[in-house]
N, C-alpha and C positions, 0 to 999 in steps of 0.2 A: 272716319269722323274726326273732327278736330280735337287736338289734345294740347294743353298748355305746356306740357313738358316735352313731349316727343314730336309735336307738330301735327301728326296724324296717327290714328289707330285704325285697325281693320274693322269694318262693319260689312256684313254680308246682306245684300238686298236680294230676296228670293221671291220669284213668281212661281207659285205652286200650280201644278197641273190640276185640272178639275177633279180627278180621282183622288188626289192627295189632300184636297182642302178639308175633307171630313176628318182625316187623321191628324193633319197638322204637322208641324216640324218644330223641334226645340233646338236651342243652341247646343245642348249636350249631344243630341243625336247628330247634328251637323259636324261637331268636332270629332266625335267618335268615327264618323265616316271618313273625315279628312285624315285622321290618324291611321286608319286601316289602309287608306290610299297612299300613305307614305309622304304626305305633305309636311314640310318642316313646321314645327310648332310655332315659330315666330310669324308664320303666315296665316295662322288660324284667326278667324274673326273673334272679336270680343263682344260683339253685339249682332243680333239677328233681327232684321226688319223684313216682315212679309208684306209685300206690296201687291195691289190688284193689277197694276200695270207699270211698266217702266216709263219714266218721262223721256221724251225724245226732243231733240233739237229740230230746227226747221229743215235741216239737211238729212234728217232721219237717223242721226246717231244718238246714242245714249247720253243723256244730260247729267254728267257727274255733278255739276253745280247744283241742280235741283235736288239731287239725292243728298248732297252735303247739307243743303239748306233744310231739308226735311229732318235730318238727324239733329241739327242745331235747334230747330224748332221743338222737336220731340223732347230733347234733353234740357232745353232751355239753357244752353251754354252761354248765351249772351248775358244772362243775368248773373253769372258767376264770375 
């Protein structure tokens, strides 16, 4: 996600399995898992977005632009 100071910050977009939708997922659960997995702390996400599906480009690739736009719209970063 965009950041005025650092340029970008980490945001995790997660598509939950149907069995996990009832339970849900929190950012603290995700970071706890990443810590146990040994991922460096600077790579941990600062925001968690649960999405129903991933936006794709015409060629079938993940559209990072649409994901970034979604975060901007959610946080209303343009107004700040």
